LOPARO-369966 format. One record per atom (N, C-alpha, C): residue in one letter; x, y, z. Coordinates in steps of 0.02 Angstrom, whole numbers, plus 50000, padded with zeros to 5 digits. Layout:
<pts>
aXYZ
...
</pts>
This chain:
<pts>
m504584821851155
m504004828051189
m503524822951240
i503384827851261
i502884824351326
i502164830451312
d501264823951306
d500744824551285
d500404822151343
l499674827151347
l499114825551400
l498654823251332
i498434816251340
i497734812951308
i497414813951352
k496784817951335
k496114815251387
k495924809751365
v495544803451417
v495354798551427
v494634800151383
n494404800251362
n493624802051332
n492974796651367
e493374789551374
e492834783051393
e493104780951459
i492734785251529
i493184783051580
i492854774951613
t493094772351620
t492884765051641
t492714761351714
d492494757751718
d492184756151792
d492924756151838
d493304751351781
d494174750851833
d494524758051826
l494424760751803
l494784768551794
l494304769251844
i493894770051858
i493464774751904
i493494774351977
q493784766251978
q493844761052048
q494364764752058
k494894763652000
k495704764952008
k495784772952049
f495674777852020
f495544782852033
f495104787352091
k494514784052123
k494274787352141
k493814793052097
l493654792652038
l493504798252000
l492644798052009
v492324806452002
v491884805551977
v491684808251894
k491154808751885
k490944808951808
k491264816551778
e491254821251819
e491434825751816
e492304827651798
d492574822651818
d493484823751850
d493634821051753
q494334827351737
q494734823751689
q494984821951700
l495284814751673
l495684811351658
l496194810951616
y496884809651615
y497464811351528
y497994805151560
e498094800451505
e498444797751494
e499244800751476
c499714800151504
c500434804451494
c500904800851470
y501224804851424
y501444801451346
y502194807751352
l502604799151350
l503454806051321
l503524799251263
n503294804251200
n503474802051144
n502744797151130
d502744791551119
d502644786651132
d502284782351152
i502534782751203
i502724777551289
i502154782751344
k501764778151372
k501334780751433
k501794782251487
i501804787251505
i502294786451565
i501954788151630
g501044788651634
g500764790151656
g500074790651659
y499794792851728
y499204796951711
y499184805251761
a498734809651755
a498844814151781
a497714816351781
i497824818751801
i496884821451850
i496624826051871
i495964829951849
i495904836551854
i495394835051872
r495174837151949
r494694834751997
r494194840052001
q493414840951990
q492954846852003
q492774846852068
k492604843552101
k492254844052152
k492444841552220
v493294843852221
v493484841052271
v494184846252299
n494414849052361
n494744855652358
n495654853552334
d495734847752335
d496444842552294
d496194842452204
r496474847252182
r495874847352115
r496664843452064
l497124842152070
l497554840052044
l497964833252067
f498064827252028
f498324824852019
f498774819651991
l499304816751998
l499934816751955
l500014809351974
a500204803251926
a500504798551954
a501084796351878
i501814796051889
i502244793851850
i502544785551864
a502534783351819
a502834776551814
a503584776851853
k503634774051890
k504544774851920
k504804776251886
k505074771151833
k505574772551773
k505704779451752
y505054782051744
y505244790651730
y505514796151761
q505254794851839
q505074799151893
q505884802051892
n506094807251941
n506764810951936
n506914813451867
k506544815351825
k507054818051754
k506614824051700
g506164827051765
g505784831451738
g505144834051722
y505114825251685
y504444824051674
y503704827551729
g503674827351794
g503434828251824
g503024835851828
s503574838351823
s503664845151817
s503234850151743
i503434844651702
i502964846451662
i502524846851623
i502074841051665
i501604837751664
i500894840951700
f501234845751768
f500994848251821
f500624855951770
k501214857651754
k501504864051726
k500764864351660
l500984856851642
l500374856251542
l499564857951606
l499454852851659
l498784855351710
l498764859951735
l499184865051733
l498924869051757
l498764873551700
s498964872951670
s498444875851596
s497974875651565
k497684871951624
k496864867651598
k496844870251654
v496974874551688
v496304875851749
v496174881951737
n495634886351747
n495644891751762
n495554896051808
d495614892351876
d495484895851927
d496164893652009
t496084895752051
t496684895452111
t496364886952131
v497204883752140
v497124875152145
v497454874952214
m496854871052226
m497124866852316
m497654862952299
c498284858352348
c498294853352329
c498664852652389
s498604844952420
s498994842352485
s499424838052475
v499924837352479
v500634831452492
v500534828152544
s500924823252565
s501134818952606
s501744821452615
f502124823252684
f502454826552712
f503094822052651
d503224815052670
d503774813652624
d503674810052563
n503324816152522
n503494815252454
n503564822952413
y504254822152436
y504864829252412
y504874828452352
k504794827952300
k504434826852247
k504164830452235
m503454830952247
m502834832952213
m503134838652265
q503244840152322
q503404846652378
q503774852252327
r504174847452269
r504624853152230
r504214855352156
i503944851652137
i503404852552081
i502764856152105
i502634857552137
i502174864352164
i502644869252172
f503074868352207
f503344874052255
f503754878752181
k503854873952128
k504144875852059
k503544881352015
n503134879052032
n502614881252001
n502094886652055
n502554889852096
n502084893952127
n501494893052198
g501954888352200
g501414886252259
g501414887552302
i501214889052376
i501394892152421
i500934887652495
e501224885452528
e500834881952577
e500584887952622
v499834886152636
v499384885652678
v499134884952732
g499394878252713
g499204873152817
g499564867152825
r499604864252879
r499804856752876
r499054854752925
d499024847552908
d498874844852932
d499124839052984
g498934831353040
g499474828453029
g499944826153006
k499864822552938
k500074819752883
k500104822652821
k500034827852804
k499954829452737
k500204839552776
i500264843852692
i500484850852670
i499874852252619
l499614856452635
l499204858652599
l499414865452562
y499474867652514
y499544869552450
y499084875452431
i499014879852383
i498624884152334
i498954888552296
i498944887352239
i499224888252179
i498794893052141
e498904899452141
e498314905752108
e498494903152052
h497754903951981
h498064906651921
h498224910651897
i498694909651843
i499004916251823
i498894914051740
k498744919751710
k498464919451652
k498954920551596
q498934917851552
q499694914851514
q499514919451432
</pts>
């Protein structure tokens, strides 16, 4: 079972590691009792969602599940940009109704409309 556990005490090293501000929400991602990554909902930037999964747990569908859980915690439209070579994240965004809305030199910009559940 995949769980997102909100990190209530954001330390300086976490702020530096993920470039967080106090309004951001940081979650640890667990598969049963094993931490497999981090997820962030950013409040003050266009790229609202961030996901980092340990390499050992990639390509098993966990990223898709975690991304869907993150979307359920957001009550409005989400913007995400993904580098051209990050095919895994592009696929996850596409599976969650992401629509490509633009490109710059290195990234693809997606929008995901909030769907009431």
